[in-house]
Steps between C-alpha positions, in 0.01 A plus 500: 500500500324293231398816316857631525637173356244507217592857408871420501456193278275694259759777482772242445310346206453844345868587538608164354277569198654845464848351521403258222380792288839671529672172412292470181565865418872439540485208255293699253729803479671546165853522632731743325791328326837600654709638214820688434507796265719302260237225484224752431701655217558155350132399521390832352737465205380144430134604503573809289664282233202264488204734556634852465591767753235618748318169545689354797354497855623307803420514874840509671698581811829683448754597766742787452612847606311824440674751273413802287676799346211733593405434863235674704588682822285418801311799642658528846824301510588581136619145436552394134242230432250359250204508741413689817206554731483789744236532773455789744271443798380738768504371858280692743353501849145382548331445833436134570711382206855367479674751272297471177642590160375593155673495162526852359733432208593205281694476177613196302699490178681244285691496174621252238823329601737222401544172685856370470638153568828330405371436146353834399226758554125514446264797517237501776180704479382514865153637420241292686754307709483420870833649608681407819733787586761581764391737777759777533315746724268484801537824692271708721565872466360753750221736396590869471132596486269269699194574285646555151743340260661627180736306275649531155716199421543402137165363387358539851337832586264555794348780703283348772306645793390238751192525713535187711757453774836660564767386258788319670711453189522375143626154414699474178529154345669405177566181306723465194618243247859624469754448225702182545227332707470123433136414423283220368255597226202274432312607189451458128801501270402643162662626180202715407613796292832330432632566853563220749346605833334384820154644559156442649348168382186509287362191676300602810616193690864603473661743742752774426734533798833671559630349822806514723454125559637255243232237566188536284299746718165345404610151604646645820170673583287186460749291698476745790119497492485121482741470793286733711186301423673173590611632839156646569317178412733291715441739790123481456515119491699494823242728664219275377664186638560669835138615505374146435719359775372760746140434393538125556668530837 
C-alpha cells in the first residue's frame, strides 16, 4: 500500500507541474485582437497615411459570414463552398479483427473568399489555415466487386485491386465550409499588395485558424488541456491520500 501511495503522490506532483505549464502557456499566448472589418479598414487607412500602403500587419480575430462569387463544388454532395475535404475508405473483413478500414482516396481544396460582417467585407486567403468544416456526408455504400474498386469523381480517380480481405463496403465522408456559414478567423490582417486581407501569420508563434466557434480557438484549446490536467492531478492526490491512510491502518 505504501508503494501505491508513493506512486500516486509522485504522479500527482507530475500532473500538477504539467497543469502549471499549461497555465503559463495560456498566459504567454499572443491573443488575437477581436476586430470588426470596419475597424481593420480604419486602422489600415491610418497606417497607410503615415507609413504608406503595404506596411500594416496585425494579429486579429474577425467574425463574419463566408461569401464568394466563385464557389467550389464539393466532390460528392456538390455543395457550393469555399473549402471541402472528401475521404473514401474501404471497410473489409479480416479474421480476428473488428472490421478494419483503409483510406483509398482523399481530396482537399480551398479557394479565396470574402468574410462579411455588418460593416463590410475582407478577403481571406485560407492557404495554410487550420479549417474547421461542417460534415455533410458519412455514408457506407455496398461493394459491387468485393476485390476491386473503380471511381472517377471530379478530381478523384481510382482503379484498385485489393489483395487483403473481402470488401464489405466503401465509406464516403465529406466536410465543407459552405456559403453563408458564420465563422471566426484568427490570423494576420495585412494590406500587402494594396489589398486588405486575412492570411497566414509570418510569426511562427501565431496560429491561422478558421473556426466554427467564436471563442479564440487557441485559448479554448489550452483551457481544455489545463482543465484535464487539474482533474487528473486532483484524482491522483485523492488516490495518494487513500493509499497513505490504508498504509497507516
